[in-house]
N, C-alpha and C positions, 0 to 999 in steps of 0.2 A: 544803171542796171535795169534790165527788163525781162530777165529769164531766171526762173528758179528750178534747180535740179534737186530732186528728193531721192534719197536712198529709200528702199522699201522696208525690208525686215529690220526692226528695231528703231525705225524712224517713223515712216507713215503708219506702220503696223507693229505695235509692241508684240513681241513674240518670245516664248521660252525656247530658245534655239536648241538647247540640249534635248528637250522633250521632242521638239519638232523633228530634228535629225534622226533621233532614235526611232520614233514612230514612222517616219518616212522610209527609212531603210527596212524596217520590219515589214511594213505593209507592202512595199514594192517587191521585196524579195519573195514574199509569200505569193504575190500575184504571179510571179515569174518562176515558181518552183519547178514547173515541168520543162522550163527552158534551161535552168541551171540550178544546182544545189544552192541553198540559201546563203551559206557563208561565202562560197565562191562568188556568187552574184554580188554580194555586198562589197567584197574586196575588189572585184573588178570595177564596180561602179565608182568607188572612191579613187581608185588608181586612175581611171579614165577621166574623172573630174579634175584630178590634179594635173593630168596631162593637158587637158583643155585650158586650165587656168594659166599654165606656163606657155601656151602657144602664142606666137607673135607673127604668124603667117597671115598676112592681110588678104590672101587669095582664098582662104577657107573660112566659112562661118564656124562659130563655136560648135554648132550641131555637127557639122561635117568632121571637125577635129575629134569631137567626142566619139562619134560612131566609128570612125576609122580605127580608133584604139580599143573601143569597148567590144565590138563584135568579135574580133579574133580572140579576145580574152575568154569569152563564154562560148566560143566556137559555134556561133550562129550568124546568119546573114542579116543584113538590114531588113530585108523583106520579112524575115521570120520574127524579128523583135519589134519592129516599128508599130504594127497594129496593137500589140499588147501594151506597149508604153502609151500609145495614144489613148487607149481605153482607160488605162490607169489614171492618167492626168485629167480625163473627162469626169471620171466617176469616183474611184477610191481616194484620190488625192483630197477630195473635199472633206474626208474624215479628219484631216489634220487641223481643221479650223479650231478645234478645242485647245490647241497649243498657242493660240493667239488671243488678243483682246483689243477690240476696236476702241479708239478714242474719239468721242463726239467732237471734241475741240479740233481734231484734225480735219474733220469734214467742214467745219465752220471756216477753218483757215484756208482750205483750198477754195471754198466758195468766195471768200473775201479776196483772195489773190486773182481769181477769175474776174471778179467785178472790177478790180483795179487795172485789169488789162495785161497781166503778166503772162508770158509764155511759160508753160509748166511741163516738166519732164520727170518721168519716173526713171531714175538712173540706178536701177537695181543691178547687182552683179548678174550678168546674163548666163547663169548656169542652168537655167530651167527653160522648158518650152513655154511658149506664150500662154498656153492654156493655164498652166500652173501659176503664172504671174497674174493673169486676170482674176483667177480665184482669190489670190491674196489681196489684190486691190479691192475686190468686192467685200472681203472679210473686214477690211479697214473701213467699210461703210462709204467707199468712194466709187465714183463713176469713171471707168476708163476713158470715156469721151471727154472728160475734163482735161486730159493731158495731150499735149501736142506730139509727144514721143514716149513710147514705153520700150525700154530695151529688153531683148529676149535672145535666146541662143540660136534661133532660126535666122536672125538678121545681123547680129553683131559679130565682129571678128576678133574682139579682144575682151579680156576680163579685167576686173579690178585685181590688184592695184596698178596695173599697167597704165601709164599716162595716155597710151594710144586709145584706151577705152573712152576717155574724155574727149580726145581729139576727134574720134569718130562721131560722137554725139554732136559736137560743134558743127561738123561737116553736114550732118543730117538735118540740123535745124537752121543752118546758115546763120550762126551767131559767132561773135568774137568772145573770147574768154572774159574780157572786161565788161561784157553785158550780163554776166552770169554769176549766180550764187549757188554753191553746192551745200546742201543741208544733209547731214548724216550723223551717225553715231559711232562710226568706225574710224579710229585715228589713222590707221595705215591706208585703208581703202578709199576713204572719202576726202580726207584733208589733202591728199596728194594732188587734187585738182588745183590747188593753189600754185603748183609749179607752172601751170599754163597761164596764170594771171587771174584765175577765178577767185572771188571772195568765198569764204567758207564759214559755215555755222556748225559747231559741234553740239549735238544734242547729248547732254550728259546723263540723262535718266537711264539709258541702256548702253552706256559707253563700252566700247571694245577697244582695248589697247594691248594687243598680244605681246608686244616687245617692250612695253613700258616706255614708249617713246616720249620725248618732250612734246607737249601739246602746243602747237602753234596754229591758232585759228583767228580769223578776224572777229568772230563772235562765238560765244558759247553760253550754254545755260540749260535750264530745264525746259520741258514742254511749255510751261507757263511763260517763261522768258521768250521762247520762240514765238508764241502767239502774240505777245506784246510787241515783239520786233516786227512781225508781219503787219500788225495794226498801224505801226509807225511808218511803214513804207508809203511812198507817194502814190497817188492815183495817176496812172499813166495816161488815162483818158483826159484828165484835166490838164496835164502838162502839154499834151499835143494840141 
């Protein structure tokens, strides 16, 4: 094993997801109030996000799929809505930091893995533009430059929990599943990587198990357990 994939929300970055989503929808819909009425905008955003999550057309990025569904719902063109969304994710989105809490141990963990020579991936569900994801990585006290790949909706073609999401990551980083470990807190979205042959680690502090599924993971435990696990991993520089 030489590659570690990390989920972002609830794993690299502890987050109050209910507060985050509520504040996100309120702030964005107010930003776009002269584009569409607030409740209409929220409903359209959620419906188009669901449409994007369900997409399995490898010829379209998540952004393209989202926009082709979203723009007709609010009766605006991409040229009309894109500049407003870009500005929102650059500026107002930063107000949502209050719904998160950085873990200093996570910064130490990433530093340790880099020192040991592991390839690191932020395998977040690519529902957001890259700018929003970079903000959240910074909120976690981390440097985007520490990661070899960061998934986003501009470049990815699938969402979790589709197995194609993980296949696309493997293709981008030129790794086999047997080389990888997926670390996450979502039973449905993160542990599915095992179907490709990846090892998995379930972080139980912020566990999400929507369907009360049986938990099958190679490793599981708290953040403290995860840190001890990372400490126990071999130094790849010494092995080579």
